[in-house]
PyMOL Python script that loads the backbone (N, CA, C, O; Angstrom):
from pymol import cmd

cmd.read_pdbstr("""\
ATOM      1  N   MET A   1      22.006   7.215  -2.244  1.00  0.00           N
ATOM      2  CA  MET A   1      22.545   5.907  -1.914  1.00  0.00           C
ATOM      3  C   MET A   1      21.685   4.865  -2.612  1.00  0.00           C
ATOM      4  O   MET A   1      20.473   5.036  -2.751  1.00  0.00           O
ATOM      5  N   GLY A   2      22.305   3.815  -3.037  1.00  0.00           N
ATOM      6  CA  GLY A   2      21.570   2.755  -3.696  1.00  0.00           C
ATOM      7  C   GLY A   2      22.429   1.505  -3.776  1.00  0.00           C
ATOM      8  O   GLY A   2      23.540   1.467  -3.247  1.00  0.00           O
ATOM      9  N   SER A   3      21.920   0.510  -4.424  1.00  0.00           N
ATOM     10  CA  SER A   3      22.663  -0.737  -4.583  1.00  0.00           C
ATOM     11  C   SER A   3      22.405  -1.279  -5.976  1.00  0.00           C
ATOM     12  O   SER A   3      21.520  -0.806  -6.689  1.00  0.00           O
ATOM     13  N   GLU A   4      23.185  -2.272  -6.351  1.00  0.00           N
ATOM     14  CA  GLU A   4      22.912  -2.978  -7.594  1.00  0.00           C
ATOM     15  C   GLU A   4      21.621  -3.772  -7.414  1.00  0.00           C
ATOM     16  O   GLU A   4      21.156  -3.967  -6.291  1.00  0.00           O
ATOM     17  N   MET A   5      21.057  -4.220  -8.506  1.00  0.00           N
ATOM     18  CA  MET A   5      19.843  -5.029  -8.431  1.00  0.00           C
ATOM     19  C   MET A   5      20.190  -6.366  -7.775  1.00  0.00           C
ATOM     20  O   MET A   5      21.131  -7.041  -8.191  1.00  0.00           O
ATOM     21  N   LEU A   6      19.429  -6.743  -6.752  1.00  0.00           N
ATOM     22  CA  LEU A   6      19.675  -7.982  -6.031  1.00  0.00           C
ATOM     23  C   LEU A   6      18.679  -9.055  -6.454  1.00  0.00           C
ATOM     24  O   LEU A   6      17.531  -8.759  -6.785  1.00  0.00           O
ATOM     25  N   LYS A   7      19.129 -10.289  -6.438  1.00  0.00           N
ATOM     26  CA  LYS A   7      18.266 -11.430  -6.734  1.00  0.00           C
ATOM     27  C   LYS A   7      17.621 -11.911  -5.431  1.00  0.00           C
ATOM     28  O   LYS A   7      18.149 -11.637  -4.353  1.00  0.00           O
ATOM     29  N   PRO A   8      16.496 -12.620  -5.508  1.00  0.00           N
ATOM     30  CA  PRO A   8      15.887 -13.169  -4.293  1.00  0.00           C
ATOM     31  C   PRO A   8      16.912 -13.975  -3.495  1.00  0.00           C
ATOM     32  O   PRO A   8      17.633 -14.804  -4.051  1.00  0.00           O
ATOM     33  N   GLY A   9      16.969 -13.727  -2.205  1.00  0.00           N
ATOM     34  CA  GLY A   9      17.909 -14.425  -1.331  1.00  0.00           C
ATOM     35  C   GLY A   9      19.249 -13.730  -1.185  1.00  0.00           C
ATOM     36  O   GLY A   9      20.014 -14.063  -0.280  1.00  0.00           O
ATOM     37  N   ASP A  10      19.561 -12.753  -2.069  1.00  0.00           N
ATOM     38  CA  ASP A  10      20.803 -11.987  -1.951  1.00  0.00           C
ATOM     39  C   ASP A  10      20.646 -10.929  -0.866  1.00  0.00           C
ATOM     40  O   ASP A  10      19.534 -10.643  -0.421  1.00  0.00           O
ATOM     41  N   SER A  11      21.753 -10.361  -0.451  1.00  0.00           N
ATOM     42  CA  SER A  11      21.703  -9.267   0.520  1.00  0.00           C
ATOM     43  C   SER A  11      22.816  -8.282   0.206  1.00  0.00           C
ATOM     44  O   SER A  11      23.749  -8.579  -0.540  1.00  0.00           O
ATOM     45  N   THR A  12      22.692  -7.115   0.791  1.00  0.00           N
ATOM     46  CA  THR A  12      23.721  -6.088   0.669  1.00  0.00           C
ATOM     47  C   THR A  12      23.777  -5.327   1.979  1.00  0.00           C
ATOM     48  O   THR A  12      22.876  -5.451   2.808  1.00  0.00           O
ATOM     49  N   THR A  13      24.815  -4.551   2.173  1.00  0.00           N
ATOM     50  CA  THR A  13      24.989  -3.777   3.405  1.00  0.00           C
ATOM     51  C   THR A  13      25.249  -2.314   3.051  1.00  0.00           C
ATOM     52  O   THR A  13      26.019  -2.016   2.139  1.00  0.00           O
ATOM     53  N   PHE A  14      24.607  -1.416   3.774  1.00  0.00           N
ATOM     54  CA  PHE A  14      24.849   0.013   3.644  1.00  0.00           C
ATOM     55  C   PHE A  14      25.483   0.488   4.934  1.00  0.00           C
ATOM     56  O   PHE A  14      25.032   0.125   6.020  1.00  0.00           O
ATOM     57  N   VAL A  15      26.516   1.289   4.828  1.00  0.00           N
ATOM     58  CA  VAL A  15      27.136   1.905   5.999  1.00  0.00           C
ATOM     59  C   VAL A  15      26.974   3.411   5.849  1.00  0.00           C
ATOM     60  O   VAL A  15      27.373   3.983   4.834  1.00  0.00           O
ATOM     61  N   PHE A  16      26.393   4.052   6.851  1.00  0.00           N
ATOM     62  CA  PHE A  16      26.164   5.487   6.779  1.00  0.00           C
ATOM     63  C   PHE A  16      26.056   6.059   8.179  1.00  0.00           C
ATOM     64  O   PHE A  16      25.815   5.331   9.142  1.00  0.00           O
ATOM     65  N   LYS A  17      26.237   7.372   8.288  1.00  0.00           N
ATOM     66  CA  LYS A  17      26.064   8.056   9.563  1.00  0.00           C
ATOM     67  C   LYS A  17      24.561   8.243   9.769  1.00  0.00           C
ATOM     68  O   LYS A  17      23.882   8.870   8.956  1.00  0.00           O
ATOM     69  N   ALA A  18      24.065   7.693  10.856  1.00  0.00           N
ATOM     70  CA  ALA A  18      22.623   7.739  11.127  1.00  0.00           C
ATOM     71  C   ALA A  18      22.188   9.152  11.505  1.00  0.00           C
ATOM     72  O   ALA A  18      22.947   9.886  12.139  1.00  0.00           O
ATOM     73  N   PRO A  19      20.984   9.534  11.125  1.00  0.00           N
ATOM     74  CA  PRO A  19      20.429  10.820  11.546  1.00  0.00           C
ATOM     75  C   PRO A  19      20.032  10.763  13.022  1.00  0.00           C
ATOM     76  O   PRO A  19      20.224   9.745  13.688  1.00  0.00           O
ATOM     77  N   ALA A  20      19.489  11.843  13.512  1.00  0.00           N
ATOM     78  CA  ALA A  20      19.035  11.904  14.905  1.00  0.00           C
ATOM     79  C   ALA A  20      18.003  10.805  15.164  1.00  0.00           C
ATOM     80  O   ALA A  20      17.335  10.331  14.244  1.00  0.00           O
ATOM     81  N   ALA A  21      17.887  10.410  16.437  1.00  0.00           N
ATOM     82  CA  ALA A  21      16.914   9.380  16.818  1.00  0.00           C
ATOM     83  C   ALA A  21      15.530   9.751  16.301  1.00  0.00           C
ATOM     84  O   ALA A  21      15.130  10.915  16.343  1.00  0.00           O
ATOM     85  N   GLY A  22      14.814   8.759  15.819  1.00  0.00           N
ATOM     86  CA  GLY A  22      13.465   8.979  15.307  1.00  0.00           C
ATOM     87  C   GLY A  22      13.086   7.910  14.307  1.00  0.00           C
ATOM     88  O   GLY A  22      13.815   6.937  14.115  1.00  0.00           O
ATOM     89  N   LYS A  23      11.950   8.094  13.673  1.00  0.00           N
ATOM     90  CA  LYS A  23      11.458   7.150  12.666  1.00  0.00           C
ATOM     91  C   LYS A  23      11.488   7.848  11.312  1.00  0.00           C
ATOM     92  O   LYS A  23      11.011   8.974  11.169  1.00  0.00           O
ATOM     93  N   TYR A  24      12.053   7.165  10.322  1.00  0.00           N
ATOM     94  CA  TYR A  24      12.207   7.726   8.992  1.00  0.00           C
ATOM     95  C   TYR A  24      11.616   6.763   7.964  1.00  0.00           C
ATOM     96  O   TYR A  24      11.973   5.586   7.931  1.00  0.00           O
ATOM     97  N   SER A  25      10.726   7.261   7.141  1.00  0.00           N
ATOM     98  CA  SER A  25      10.123   6.446   6.092  1.00  0.00           C
ATOM     99  C   SER A  25      11.098   6.292   4.938  1.00  0.00           C
ATOM    100  O   SER A  25      11.887   7.193   4.654  1.00  0.00           O
ATOM    101  N   TYR A  26      11.037   5.144   4.274  1.00  0.00           N
ATOM    102  CA  TYR A  26      11.822   4.962   3.056  1.00  0.00           C
ATOM    103  C   TYR A  26      10.977   4.228   2.033  1.00  0.00           C
ATOM    104  O   TYR A  26       9.977   3.593   2.368  1.00  0.00           O
ATOM    105  N   VAL A  27      11.397   4.328   0.779  1.00  0.00           N
ATOM    106  CA  VAL A  27      10.652   3.730  -0.327  1.00  0.00           C
ATOM    107  C   VAL A  27      11.631   3.282  -1.403  1.00  0.00           C
ATOM    108  O   VAL A  27      12.659   3.926  -1.613  1.00  0.00           O
ATOM    109  N   CYS A  28      11.322   2.191  -2.082  1.00  0.00           N
ATOM    110  CA  CYS A  28      12.110   1.731  -3.220  1.00  0.00           C
ATOM    111  C   CYS A  28      11.778   2.629  -4.407  1.00  0.00           C
ATOM    112  O   CYS A  28      10.603   2.848  -4.699  1.00  0.00           O
ATOM    113  N   THR A  29      12.782   3.147  -5.091  1.00  0.00           N
ATOM    114  CA  THR A  29      12.550   4.052  -6.216  1.00  0.00           C
ATOM    115  C   THR A  29      12.640   3.350  -7.572  1.00  0.00           C
ATOM    116  O   THR A  29      12.584   4.010  -8.609  1.00  0.00           O
ATOM    117  N   PHE A  30      12.777   2.026  -7.577  1.00  0.00           N
ATOM    118  CA  PHE A  30      12.775   1.293  -8.840  1.00  0.00           C
ATOM    119  C   PHE A  30      11.366   1.357  -9.422  1.00  0.00           C
ATOM    120  O   PHE A  30      10.387   1.199  -8.692  1.00  0.00           O
ATOM    121  N   THR A  31      11.258   1.585 -10.716  1.00  0.00           N
ATOM    122  CA  THR A  31       9.968   1.767 -11.373  1.00  0.00           C
ATOM    123  C   THR A  31       8.952   0.693 -10.970  1.00  0.00           C
ATOM    124  O   THR A  31       9.194  -0.504 -11.125  1.00  0.00           O
ATOM    125  N   GLY A  32       7.810   1.153 -10.448  1.00  0.00           N
ATOM    126  CA  GLY A  32       6.719   0.258 -10.090  1.00  0.00           C
ATOM    127  C   GLY A  32       6.832  -0.393  -8.727  1.00  0.00           C
ATOM    128  O   GLY A  32       5.892  -1.066  -8.303  1.00  0.00           O
ATOM    129  N   HIS A  33       7.938  -0.224  -8.020  1.00  0.00           N
ATOM    130  CA  HIS A  33       8.126  -0.888  -6.731  1.00  0.00           C
ATOM    131  C   HIS A  33       7.613  -0.072  -5.548  1.00  0.00           C
ATOM    132  O   HIS A  33       7.346  -0.630  -4.483  1.00  0.00           O
ATOM    133  N   TYR A  34       7.475   1.225  -5.720  1.00  0.00           N
ATOM    134  CA  TYR A  34       7.164   2.091  -4.586  1.00  0.00           C
ATOM    135  C   TYR A  34       5.835   1.757  -3.909  1.00  0.00           C
ATOM    136  O   TYR A  34       5.651   2.093  -2.739  1.00  0.00           O
ATOM    137  N   GLN A  35       4.904   1.108  -4.609  1.00  0.00           N
ATOM    138  CA  GLN A  35       3.601   0.815  -4.007  1.00  0.00           C
ATOM    139  C   GLN A  35       3.705  -0.184  -2.860  1.00  0.00           C
ATOM    140  O   GLN A  35       2.943  -0.095  -1.898  1.00  0.00           O
ATOM    141  N   THR A  36       4.636  -1.137  -2.946  1.00  0.00           N
ATOM    142  CA  THR A  36       4.711  -2.180  -1.926  1.00  0.00           C
ATOM    143  C   THR A  36       6.053  -2.244  -1.211  1.00  0.00           C
ATOM    144  O   THR A  36       6.140  -2.837  -0.136  1.00  0.00           O
ATOM    145  N   MET A  37       7.084  -1.662  -1.764  1.00  0.00           N
ATOM    146  CA  MET A  37       8.408  -1.756  -1.145  1.00  0.00           C
ATOM    147  C   MET A  37       8.697  -0.477  -0.355  1.00  0.00           C
ATOM    148  O   MET A  37       9.462   0.384  -0.789  1.00  0.00           O
ATOM    149  N   VAL A  38       8.076  -0.381   0.794  1.00  0.00           N
ATOM    150  CA  VAL A  38       8.217   0.766   1.682  1.00  0.00           C
ATOM    151  C   VAL A  38       8.494   0.262   3.093  1.00  0.00           C
ATOM    152  O   VAL A  38       8.243  -0.905   3.394  1.00  0.00           O
ATOM    153  N   GLY A  39       9.002   1.117   3.945  1.00  0.00           N
ATOM    154  CA  GLY A  39       9.268   0.710   5.318  1.00  0.00           C
ATOM    155  C   GLY A  39       9.627   1.885   6.189  1.00  0.00           C
ATOM    156  O   GLY A  39       9.540   3.040   5.771  1.00  0.00           O
ATOM    157  N   THR A  40      10.031   1.582   7.403  1.00  0.00           N
ATOM    158  CA  THR A  40      10.434   2.598   8.374  1.00  0.00           C
ATOM    159  C   THR A  40      11.782   2.235   8.945  1.00  0.00           C
ATOM    160  O   THR A  40      11.988   1.107   9.393  1.00  0.00           O
ATOM    161  N   LEU A  41      12.701   3.180   8.936  1.00  0.00           N
ATOM    162  CA  LEU A  41      14.006   3.040   9.570  1.00  0.00           C
ATOM    163  C   LEU A  41      13.890   3.641  10.957  1.00  0.00           C
ATOM    164  O   LEU A  41      13.626   4.835  11.097  1.00  0.00           O
ATOM    165  N   ASN A  42      14.087   2.820  11.988  1.00  0.00           N
ATOM    166  CA  ASN A  42      13.995   3.284  13.372  1.00  0.00           C
ATOM    167  C   ASN A  42      15.394   3.511  13.916  1.00  0.00           C
ATOM    168  O   ASN A  42      16.182   2.571  14.026  1.00  0.00           O
ATOM    169  N   ILE A  43      15.708   4.761  14.260  1.00  0.00           N
ATOM    170  CA  ILE A  43      16.998   5.108  14.855  1.00  0.00           C
ATOM    171  C   ILE A  43      16.771   5.279  16.356  1.00  0.00           C
ATOM    172  O   ILE A  43      15.955   6.095  16.784  1.00  0.00           O
ATOM    173  N   ILE A  44      17.499   4.502  17.139  1.00  0.00           N
ATOM    174  CA  ILE A  44      17.347   4.531  18.596  1.00  0.00           C
ATOM    175  C   ILE A  44      18.612   5.112  19.208  1.00  0.00           C
ATOM    176  O   ILE A  44      19.712   4.638  18.924  1.00  0.00           O
ATOM    177  N   ALA A  45      18.466   6.140  20.051  1.00  0.00           N
ATOM    178  CA  ALA A  45      19.602   6.765  20.719  1.00  0.00           C
ATOM    179  C   ALA A  45      20.217   5.775  21.697  1.00  0.00           C
ATOM    180  O   ALA A  45      19.506   5.041  22.383  1.00  0.00           O
ATOM    181  N   GLU A  46      21.539   5.760  21.756  1.00  0.00           N
ATOM    182  CA  GLU A  46      22.226   4.864  22.696  1.00  0.00           C
ATOM    183  C   GLU A  46      22.394   5.516  24.040  1.00  0.00           C
ATOM    184  O   GLU A  46      22.951   4.908  24.955  1.00  0.00           O
TER     185      GLU A  46
END
""", "prot")
cmd.dss("prot")
cmd.show_as("cartoon", "prot")
cmd.util.cbc("prot")
cmd.orient("prot")
């Protein structure tokens, strides 16, 4: 999954079936971005 290159202030939306509840790490795979563009996706069971 990915998106087109976004400009500052732009946004995009991803729609997907979430995995089981938990914390999942993610990283930007654009060359040179992985050092600072990382985060955690938190899935909370309803």
